[in-house]
C-alpha positions as CSV (number, residue, x, y, z in Angstrom):
1,M,-0.2,-0.1,-0.2
2,V,2.8,2.1,0.7
3,L,3.9,1.9,-3.3
4,A,0.2,2.5,-4.2
5,M,0.7,5.6,-1.6
6,A,3.7,6.6,-3.9
7,L,2.6,6.3,-7.0
8,N,-0.7,8.4,-5.9
9,I,1.0,11.1,-4.9
10,W,2.8,11.0,-8.9
11,F,-1.1,10.5,-10.4
12,A,-2.1,13.8,-8.4
13,T,1.1,15.6,-9.2
14,C,-0.2,14.4,-13.3
15,G,-3.7,15.3,-12.5
16,L,-2.8,19.0,-11.1
17,T,-0.5,19.7,-13.7
18,G,-2.2,18.5,-16.4
19,S,-5.6,21.0,-14.6
20,V,-3.1,23.7,-15.0
21,A,-1.9,23.1,-18.4
22,G,-5.2,22.8,-19.6
23,I,-7.4,19.4,-18.9
24,G,-10.7,20.5,-18.7
25,R,-10.8,23.3,-21.2
26,K,-12.1,23.5,-24.8
27,L,-10.0,23.6,-27.4
28,D,-11.2,27.4,-28.3
29,D,-9.8,28.2,-25.1
30,F,-5.8,27.7,-26.1
31,D,-3.9,30.4,-28.0
32,R,-0.8,28.3,-28.8
33,P,-0.9,24.4,-29.9
34,E,2.1,24.3,-28.1
35,E,-0.4,24.3,-24.5
36,I,-2.9,21.3,-26.2
37,E,0.6,19.6,-26.5
38,K,1.2,19.9,-23.0
39,A,-1.8,19.5,-21.6
40,L,-2.1,16.0,-23.7
41,F,1.1,15.1,-22.2
42,W,0.2,15.2,-18.7
43,W,-3.0,13.1,-19.3
44,W,-1.2,10.6,-21.3
45,L,1.2,10.6,-17.9
46,G,-1.7,10.5,-15.9
47,Q,-3.5,7.4,-17.0
48,S,-0.7,5.6,-16.9
49,A,-0.1,5.9,-13.2
50,Y,-3.9,5.6,-12.6
51,V,-3.3,1.9,-13.8
52,W,-0.1,1.3,-11.5
53,V,-2.2,2.9,-8.4
54,V,-5.4,1.3,-8.5
55,T,-4.0,-2.4,-9.4
56,I,-1.7,-2.1,-6.4
57,A,-4.3,-0.9,-4.3
58,R,-6.3,-4.0,-5.6
59,L,-3.3,-6.3,-5.1
60,S,-2.9,-4.9,-1.3
61,I,-6.2,-5.4,-0.3
62,A,-6.5,-8.6,-1.6
63,M,-2.8,-9.7,0.8
64,L,-4.5,-8.2,3.5
65,L,-7.6,-10.5,3.3
66,L,-5.2,-13.8,2.9
67,R,-4.0,-13.3,6.4
68,I,-7.7,-13.6,7.7
69,A,-8.2,-16.6,5.5
70,I,-8.3,-19.7,7.5
71,R,-9.5,-22.4,5.0
72,R,-8.1,-22.9,1.7
73,R,-11.3,-22.5,-0.3
74,D,-11.2,-19.1,1.4
75,S,-7.5,-18.1,0.0
76,V,-8.8,-19.4,-3.9
77,V,-10.8,-16.8,-4.0
78,T,-8.5,-14.0,-3.1
79,Y,-6.2,-15.4,-5.4
80,V,-8.5,-15.1,-8.5
81,V,-9.1,-11.9,-7.7
82,M,-5.5,-10.7,-7.9
83,S,-5.1,-12.9,-11.1
84,L,-8.0,-11.3,-12.7
85,T,-6.5,-7.7,-11.6
86,V,-3.1,-8.1,-13.2
87,A,-4.6,-10.3,-16.6
88,V,-6.8,-7.1,-16.8
89,G,-4.8,-4.3,-15.6
90,L,-1.6,-5.2,-17.1
91,P,-3.1,-5.1,-20.9
92,F,-5.2,-2.0,-20.4
93,W,-2.2,0.0,-19.1
94,L,-0.3,-1.5,-22.5
95,V,-2.8,-0.1,-24.5
96,L,-2.9,3.4,-23.2
97,M,0.4,3.4,-23.6
98,L,1.0,2.0,-27.4
99,Q,-2.1,3.5,-28.8
100,C,0.3,5.8,-31.5
101,Q,3.3,5.0,-32.6
102,P,5.5,7.0,-32.3
103,V,4.3,6.8,-28.3
104,R,5.1,10.8,-28.9
105,E,1.8,10.9,-31.2
106,F,-0.5,11.0,-28.6
107,W,0.2,14.6,-27.7
108,Q,1.7,16.2,-30.8
109,R,-0.6,15.2,-33.3
110,T,1.4,16.1,-36.5
111,G,0.3,13.5,-38.4
112,D,3.5,11.7,-39.2
113,G,2.1,8.7,-36.5
114,Y,-0.8,6.6,-36.5
115,C,-2.7,5.6,-33.3
116,I,-5.7,2.8,-33.1
117,D,-9.3,3.2,-33.1
118,T,-10.4,5.2,-30.3
119,E,-13.8,2.7,-30.1
120,Y,-11.4,-0.3,-29.4
121,I,-9.9,2.2,-26.6
122,V,-13.4,2.1,-25.0
123,D,-14.3,-1.5,-25.7
124,V,-11.3,-2.1,-23.9
125,A,-12.1,0.5,-20.9
126,Y,-15.8,-1.0,-21.1
127,L,-13.9,-4.6,-20.1
128,Y,-11.5,-3.1,-17.5
129,S,-14.4,-1.2,-15.7
130,A,-16.4,-4.3,-15.1
131,T,-13.6,-6.5,-14.1
132,A,-12.3,-3.5,-11.9
133,C,-16.1,-3.7,-10.1
134,L,-16.2,-7.6,-9.9
135,C,-12.8,-7.5,-8.2
136,D,-13.9,-4.4,-5.5
137,F,-17.5,-5.6,-5.1
138,T,-15.7,-9.0,-4.0
139,L,-13.1,-7.3,-1.7
140,G,-15.7,-5.4,0.1
141,L,-18.3,-8.0,0.7
142,Y,-15.6,-11.2,0.8
143,P,-14.6,-10.2,4.3
144,I,-18.1,-10.7,5.8
145,Y,-17.7,-14.6,4.8
146,L,-14.5,-14.9,6.3
147,I,-14.7,-13.0,9.6
148,R,-17.5,-14.9,10.4
149,D,-15.6,-17.7,12.3
150,L,-12.9,-15.2,13.6
151,Q,-12.5,-15.6,17.5
152,I,-13.6,-12.0,18.5
153,T,-16.9,-10.3,19.8
154,G,-19.7,-9.7,17.5
155,R,-19.2,-5.8,18.1
156,S,-15.4,-6.4,16.5
157,K,-16.5,-8.8,13.7
158,W,-18.7,-5.9,12.5
159,A,-16.1,-3.0,13.2
160,L,-13.5,-4.9,10.8
161,A,-16.4,-6.1,8.6
162,G,-17.0,-2.2,7.9
163,I,-13.4,-1.1,7.5
164,L,-13.0,-3.8,5.0
165,G,-16.3,-3.2,3.2
166,L,-15.1,0.4,2.5
167,G,-13.4,-1.3,-1.3
168,C,-16.9,-1.3,-2.4
169,V,-17.1,2.6,-2.0
170,A,-14.4,2.7,-4.6
171,S,-16.0,0.6,-7.2
172,A,-19.2,3.1,-6.8
173,A,-16.5,5.5,-8.8
174,V,-15.8,3.0,-11.1
175,V,-19.4,2.5,-11.7
176,V,-20.0,6.2,-12.1
177,R,-17.2,6.9,-14.6
178,I,-18.6,3.9,-17.0
179,P,-21.1,6.3,-18.6
180,F,-18.0,8.8,-19.2
181,L,-16.2,6.4,-21.5
182,P,-17.7,7.2,-24.9
183,N,-16.1,10.7,-24.3
184,Y,-12.7,9.2,-25.6
185,M,-14.1,9.1,-28.9
186,E,-14.6,13.0,-28.9
187,T,-12.5,15.6,-30.8
188,D,-12.7,18.5,-27.9
189,F,-11.0,15.6,-26.3
190,L,-9.2,17.5,-22.8
191,Y,-13.0,19.1,-21.8
192,A,-14.9,15.8,-22.9
193,T,-12.8,13.8,-20.6
194,S,-12.8,16.3,-17.4
195,G,-15.0,13.7,-15.7
196,I,-13.2,10.2,-16.5
197,A,-10.5,12.2,-14.9
198,I,-12.4,13.0,-11.7
199,S,-13.8,9.9,-11.1
200,S,-10.1,8.1,-11.2
201,N,-8.7,10.1,-9.2
202,I,-11.4,9.4,-6.9
203,E,-11.1,5.9,-7.1
204,A,-7.8,5.7,-6.5
205,G,-8.0,7.6,-3.4
206,L,-10.7,5.6,-1.7
207,G,-9.1,2.5,-2.6
208,I,-6.0,3.7,-0.9
209,A,-8.1,5.1,2.3
210,A,-9.9,1.5,2.0
211,G,-6.6,-0.7,3.0
212,S,-5.5,2.1,4.9
213,L,-8.4,2.1,7.6
214,V,-7.7,-1.6,8.9
215,T,-4.0,-1.0,9.7
216,L,-5.1,1.4,12.7
217,R,-7.3,-0.8,14.3
218,P,-5.0,-2.1,16.4
219,L,-4.0,1.6,17.0
220,C,-7.7,2.5,18.5
221,H,-7.3,-0.9,20.6
222,R,-4.6,0.3,22.3
223,L,-6.2,3.8,22.8
224,S,-9.5,2.3,24.5
225,S,-7.2,0.2,26.2
226,L,-5.0,3.2,27.9
227,N,-8.2,4.7,28.6
228,S,-9.6,2.0,30.4
229,I,-6.2,1.9,32.3
230,V,-5.9,5.9,33.5
231,G,-9.8,5.2,34.2
232,R,-9.5,2.5,36.8
233,N,-6.1,4.5,38.8
234,S,-7.9,7.5,38.8
235,V,-8.5,8.5,42.3
236,P,-10.5,11.8,43.6
237,V,-8.7,14.1,45.1
238,T,-10.5,13.8,48.6
239,T,-10.1,10.2,49.1
240,T,-6.6,10.5,48.7
241,E,-6.8,13.6,51.6
242,A,-8.5,11.0,53.4
243,M,-6.4,8.6,53.3
244,A,-3.0,10.1,53.6
245,P,-3.3,9.8,57.2
246,K,-3.4,6.4,57.8
247,L,-0.7,5.6,54.6
248,L,2.4,8.2,55.2
249,W,4.6,8.2,58.5
250,T,5.2,11.6,59.8
251,P,9.3,12.3,61.0
252,V,9.8,12.6,64.2
253,G,9.2,16.0,66.4
254,Q,6.8,16.6,63.0
255,E,3.8,15.3,64.6
256,T,0.5,16.8,65.3
257,G,-1.5,16.8,68.6
258,D,-3.7,14.0,66.9
259,Q,-1.2,11.7,65.9
260,I,0.5,12.2,69.2
261,L,-2.8,11.2,71.0
262,D,-3.1,8.3,69.2
263,Q,0.6,7.2,69.4
264,K,-0.6,7.2,73.4
265,V,-3.8,5.3,73.1
266,H,-1.7,2.6,70.9
267,S,1.2,2.4,73.4
268,S,-1.2,2.3,76.0
269,S,-3.1,-1.0,74.3
270,L,-0.3,-2.6,73.6
271,L,0.5,-2.5,77.2
272,Q,-2.5,-3.6,78.8
273,S,-2.4,-6.6,76.0
274,R,0.9,-7.6,77.2
275,P,0.1,-9.6,80.7
276,R,-2.5,-11.7,79.3
277,M,-0.3,-12.6,76.0
278,L,2.3,-13.9,78.9
279,E,-0.3,-15.2,80.9
280,R,-1.4,-17.2,77.8
281,E,1.9,-18.4,77.2
282,G,2.3,-19.9,80.7
283,T,-1.0,-21.9,80.0
284,R,1.2,-23.1,77.0
285,R,3.8,-24.4,78.4
286,K,1.7,-25.8,81.4
287,V,0.3,-28.0,79.2
288,W,2.5,-29.2,77.1
289,K,4.9,-30.5,80.2
290,K,1.8,-32.1,81.6
291,A,1.6,-34.0,78.0
292,K,5.0,-35.5,78.4
């Protein structure tokens, strides 16, 4: 997940720089062709980073589920999701990167090279989006089945299932992006594909957040345990002050009048009980001699 976060920084940088360069603007708003080339270049870099971010995030969440999968059949489902993610994500990335020959033809548009038909790219994007939805919903709902046999409280089960189920939120961004995919074929490319760029950023961010929130559960558990310990050890001030004369010793020469009186009473009680103790000891010795 750390690698996905690092790539997401690169993806966000491409989106922010591209928006400044011209992503989301109409062609009539540009003054020079060089500005269009710069915006298309950042779009090309951003779409390459997007595929790697979401793919690594899904693999990270799937590897987390493998840790709580007890039975072998439970692990098989997770491995299938990981295989689908790689099998569809890698070809989709290659299509996006190599759709034009030479590659720079994507942003220069000089006419010296060629690009594959955008309808083919949209079809591949539909296939990728359908697979992404399937994998995300599986990673979001499958933990509910996995944790049902864990030896934890019901409250912890629901909390863990809710955190792991946040992957379904990321799949919602994929569903929202599907209606925008035909805009990839529009002539006014930078303006028409702004919805695709926004939904892709949301999907990547939600996927990383869903995979990272699970790691906060031990921290929350430790903080709650610390609060309970502090609550048990805290004692009211009045109680402590009331117990202080009984628990603390006072240096010689600094006793109060009440303390001196208590010491005298205690000493007199010891003197009065001394004869009784001696009498009982003598009786025990006599009984012991007779027994011999």
